[in-house]
N, C-alpha and C positions, 0 to 999 in steps of 0.2 A: 504495499500499501506507500502511495507515493505522501508524501510532506507533507502537501493541500491539503487533501482526503483525510487523513487523522488528523491535523489540527481543526480541521470543521466539523469532526466529533469530536476532537476534545474540549472544543466550547462549546458545543451542544450540553456535553455534559455536565461542566465547569457552573453553566448559565441556567439548571434544570436542581443544581444548588443552591446556585443566592439569590436566585428569585423568591421574592416575597410567597410564601404560602398565605392561605385562607385568615391560618392560626396567624401568623404574625402582626397580620390588619388586626386583626382584633384583640393580641394584647394591647399593643400600641393604643386602639381606640379606649382599652379598656385601663391602662397609664392615665390618659389625658381625662379624664371622666371622675379619678381620682383621685389628679390634682389639683381639680375642677373643685371640690368638697372643698380641699383642705385652704384654695382659695378662697373658699366664701368663710372658712372659720375665720379667716385674717380682720378683723376689723378696721385696717391703712383699704386695704383688697376690697374690699364690700361694694358690687356692682363692676368691678373687674369680668371681663371675656377672659376665658383659658384660648389657646387656637393655635396650631402645630401649624411650620412650614417646614421646610428645609427639604430634607428627598423623600423625605413621607409624602407632602404634600404633591414634588414633581412626579411621583411614580419611579423615581430614583433608586431608591433603599433596598437593601439587600437583606435577607434574612439576619444577618450583625449588625446590622445600619445600627446608628442612634438615633431620639427623636430630640428634631428642634422643636420650642412652643414661647411660643410671647404669649406675656398676661399688658392685655389693652387692657388701659383706663379709666376712656373717653366712658363721660355718661351721657352728652351731646352726640347729633350726628354730625357733628363738625372735628378732623381730624385736630387734635392736637396731642403734642410729643410733651416729653419728662424732660426736668433737668436729669445731668449723671447723678447729682446729690441725691436729690430722689428719687433717682433707679434705685443707688446704693442701700435707702432708708427700708425701701419699699420691698427689695429681695430679700435684706437684711431679717426683717418681720418672717418673709415668706419659709427663711429657715429654719426661723425657731420653733415654727412649727411642723417645718416634716424631720425636726430632732426629735419627737414624738409620735412622729407615724411608723415605725420603723423602715426607713427609706435609710438606706446604705451610700458610704460613702461619698458624703454629704463635701463639698468645697464651694466655696467663695468668692469668685472671682473679680474685686469689685474696682482695683483699677483701672482693668482693661477699660480700652476708650469703648465698648458697647459689654459694663456691666453682667457676667455671667452666675448663675447661679448649677451649678452641676450633680447629680448625683446618680443614684440608681435604683434602677425599679424595685421592687417587694417581687413584679413577677417578670419571672424568665431574663432577672438581672440584663432590663438595655438601659445605657447611657442617656440620658435623657439630660438638654442644655436649656436652664429659663433662661428668657430674657424681656425684658419692659418695651411695649411699644415697638415692636417689630417689626412697622407694616410691610419697610421697604423689601425684609427677610421675605415676607409673605406672596408680595408681588414678582418677586425673582422669581419665585418657586413657580408659580401659576405660569407666567410665561414659559418655564422651561414645560412645564406638563404641555401646553400648549404647543410648543415647536416640535411632541410627541409625536401630533399627531398627521406629519408631515409626512414624515419616514418611520417607520414601526423600528428600521435597524438604529435609528439612534437611542432607544434603550437599551437596548441589547450592549448597541456597543461600549456606553457609557457603564453599566454596569458589568462587561469586563476588561475595561481600562481600571475602572476600581478597584477589581478583584486582583489584577495584572500590579497595579500600580500597591497596592498594600503589598504585597508578597516582592518587592522586591526593595520598602522599605522608604519608598518617595511616594506617600499620603499622610504625613504628618506635617499640617504648618507648625506645631510647641516645639519640631525638630529640623526646624531652618527648611520645609520641602512644600509639595505641596497639597493646597485643603481639594475637596473632591468639588466643589463651585467648582473651582480653575479647570480642574482636569475636567469637569462636563464643559468647560471655554472654548478646551482643547478639540473636542471631538465636535463642537459646534462647529470650532472652525476648518477642521480637517473636514465637515460636509462642508463647507462653502468653498475650497479650494483643489477638491480633489476634482477628476474631471471624466464627466460629466460632474457639474456643481447637483449636491442634494438640497444641501436650501443655499436659498439668498444671503445679499448680508442684511443683518438684524437692522436696521435701517428700513429695507423697505416691508418689516412688519413692523415697529415702532417706530416712525422718525422722531427723534429726539430722546428726552432725557426721563425715562418712565417717571425713575424715582423725586426727580422736580415737579412731578403733576399730580406727586397724595396729596392736598391741598383741599381747602372746603367742604365740602358734606361728603363724605368715605364715600359711600353707594354712589354715588354721581361718581365719584372721582374714582369710582374702581373699575363701574360700569364701562366707563369711555376705554379705560385703559381696556377691556375685555374684548368689549365692540369691535376696537379697532384692528388688535391682533386679529380676530377672529376673520375679520372682512379682507385682510390684507396676507392670511393665508391660504384663505379661502382660493383668490385671487391666484396667490403662485399655483396651486395646484391645479388650476381650473387650467391657466395657461401656460405650463408645463407642454414643452412640445420633445420629440425626439430628438437626437436621442437620451432616451433616460440611464442613469447608472442604474448598471445589473450588477452589481460589484456585492461577492459575498459578503458575510461576516466575518469571514477568517481573511477574503484578501484587503476587507478595509482597514483593517487592526491591521497588518502589513506593512500599506500604506501612511499610516496613523504612523506606528514607529520609525518610518521611514524620513516623516515627515518632521519626526521633532531629532531623531540622531542628530548630536552636534548641534544643541543647540544652545550648551555652554559656549558655546563662540558667536554663533550668531545675534545672542542677544546682548551682548556688544551695541552693534547698529540696531537692530529690530524692534519693537513691539508688535504684542499679536493683540490685534483690535477687531473683533468678528462682530461690532456697530459695521466695520464698511467693507470689511470681509476679507482683507489684503493682510500682509506683512510693514507695517506703519515703519519709517527711520525715524528712529529717536529723535534725532537735533533737527527734522523740520518739524513733527508735533510740538507745539508751544504750551500744548496742557497736559504735556509729560515731561516738562523742564521743571526742575533740574535732575539730572539723571542721577538719580541715588538707587535706587533700586539693578540689585541679578540682572530679576525676567521680568519685565511688564509683560501683563496680562489685562489689558483693562475691559472694569466690564461694562458692556454692552449697554445694559437698568440706567448706571450710577454711574453716569463720565465724569471726571478725567480716573475712579477709582483704580488702583492698582489690586488685581484678586491674587498677584502669588506676590508681594509684598513680602512676604514670612520671608521667601529663599535667600537664603545665607549663598559665601560663593564657594565655601569645600561642598555645600550639597545640590547646589546647581553643576557641579559636577558630576557627581553619581546621579544626579536625574538624568543628564545629559548619556552617561557611561550608560543604565541601564536601556536607552529608550536603544543605544547604538548596539547592545550587547545581543538584542532580545530579537532586534530587525538580522541581522547578524546572523544569528542560531536559527529561523525560524526558514527563513533562504539557502538554508546550508541541505544538505541533501543526506536521507541516510538519517533521520533524527531520530531515534525510537519514541514509541508514543509515553513513556513515562519519563523520559527527559521531558520533553514538551507541555506534559501538561504539570511537571515540579515549573516548569518557567511561566504560567502561564497564572498560576492560582497557589491560595497560600497552604502550608502545611496545614488548615485546618481541614480544608477545604481536598488535598489531597489522603489526608489522614480518612475523609469521608468516603472516597471516591475509591480508595483499596483498599477499605478493608475488609477480614474474610467474609464470605458467605455466613449466614445465623447456620445454619443444617451443620456447617463448621463447628462453628463457635459451640451449639448444642452438644456435641462429638466429642468436644473436648481436644479437637484436632489444633484448633487458633492457641498459637503461642498467646503467653499469659502477658497483662499489661506494660505497657514497659515504663510505667511513668516518664512520659514524654518528653519519646526521641524522636528529635524532629528530621526531616528530609534534607539532605540537603543541598543549599540552594543552586541551580548551576552557575552560577556567576561564580562563589565557592568555589564551587568545583576546579572551573577555568581557573581559577587562582592556586588552586592546589595544585593545578595538574593531577587531578586523578580524574577518569572516566567513572560517566555513571549511565554511557548506554551499550547495551546487552543487545545489536541488536539478533547478531544469531541465537540465543533467546528468546526472542521476545517473534523466531521470525516463524515458528509453528503457533502462536497466539491472536491471530490477523483477528481481526473484527469484525465480524459480521451482522452487529445490529446496535447502532452506537445505544437502542432508547433500554437502558441496562436497567435502571430500576420498575420497568415494566419486567420483567427477565427471570426467570427461572440461577440464579445468580451462578450457577454449579458452573462450569466452561466457560460463562457467558460472556460480553462484552467487559466485569470488571474484574477479568484476567489478563486485560492488554494493560493496566497497570501495575498485579502486583506484584512487580519485581522490583517496584522501589518501597515495598511495603519492608516498615523496620524489624529488624526480628535481632532476637535474644543476643549479646557474645558480638556483635556486633558482625555475623554472618549473612549476607543477603541470600535473598528466599533464591530458590531456582540460579544458583552461579557456584558454582566454587571454586577454590583461592586460585585451582589453574586459569581458569576462566578470568580471574579479572585480574589473573598478572599479566596474563596477554593481552587485556582488553587496557593496562596502566603503559606494556610497553611498547604495542599500539600508536594510544595517542603523541609518549612521549616523543616521541621518531619521526609521528607522523601530525601534527597539530593540528585544528582545526581553520582553516582556512579565513582570518577576516576578510571582510568585504570590506568598504569605503565604502561607511555611509553618506543616503543623500538627504540635500537640504531641504 
């Protein structure tokens, strides 16, 4: 089976795991209802409303995704925004109430630009971020949701990119890498700049700064933005003409990686602008001056805000290397399914896809729990000159049906990943020590080809 076909199947498997189920939606609604009851018990928050936003509203969250919640204080129909000191006091009052309700890992980040109260829910241990009067966040979330109506591949690619980014440790703004909103904007930009384009410049969807138009009566402001976007999206869809971009999800993922390979060098001169759908020269854009950030991704709905402001110089190199390494690996021939899986998925998803069939466990053939053993990441394997590809042992286990969740697992497509399941004492399943030594020798004398990254 060629690499592209294998990647198609792996992406399908990964998305089947990370896409939220009905129970994931239900538990988050339960958390919102429980928090609403707590808010109603706080005297200073009487009359406030509790409303979700972020990936939950935009339908871009995963099963392990966190939950963003905004508490809106306005008792009138008009949009009002509280000052930072007032927000800090209100969240402090909420913090005191939550301490008595069984909520876990309470953390009050009061000195941030937008004060946030973080906690973990009593149900399913969902991480939650609570802010006050975050109407901008809500409208941005809805705009992403509406964009998904143009092409269903948008949601799938965002979920895949988020999973891939987590596996490469580049989806954590607290550590100097990219937040999930920025990753979504990068996917939008890729859809605008691929050939033929899938998305138009976002100026064609909503002209102007949506955040600046959140004034006056809230219902009227939100209705105006929603109706404008709906009309422009319908117009774009109805006016589309051939050729239509028919790329598969794997093809879009590979070209996405290619586009941002070498971003460390390109970010010195260019910024990413989804509003215009173009790379923009930093020196020519007075809105972005002075150039104080390592990477610039403009928020199309709140210009000229930079959504990648958290990226530092060291982490920008890591981000660029992750794109380049992943791209070079995916265009290389004869990659084993297990290696490709570990390239695009987090260890949690890898374990889910490689765990033994239930009947093995019941019959006593499953190895004991390994206490948190993790699959070595491909980039770490590359740096250590240790190969994890065993195409010989996998040749007899070709995939015949990628819908592994609906099959008898014994001898099914689950087998294609089995070789990477950690075993006791560091011995790899289905691989002898002699075979392992032969692989290492082969990789040492004939290392994988490094292809020049595309800009």
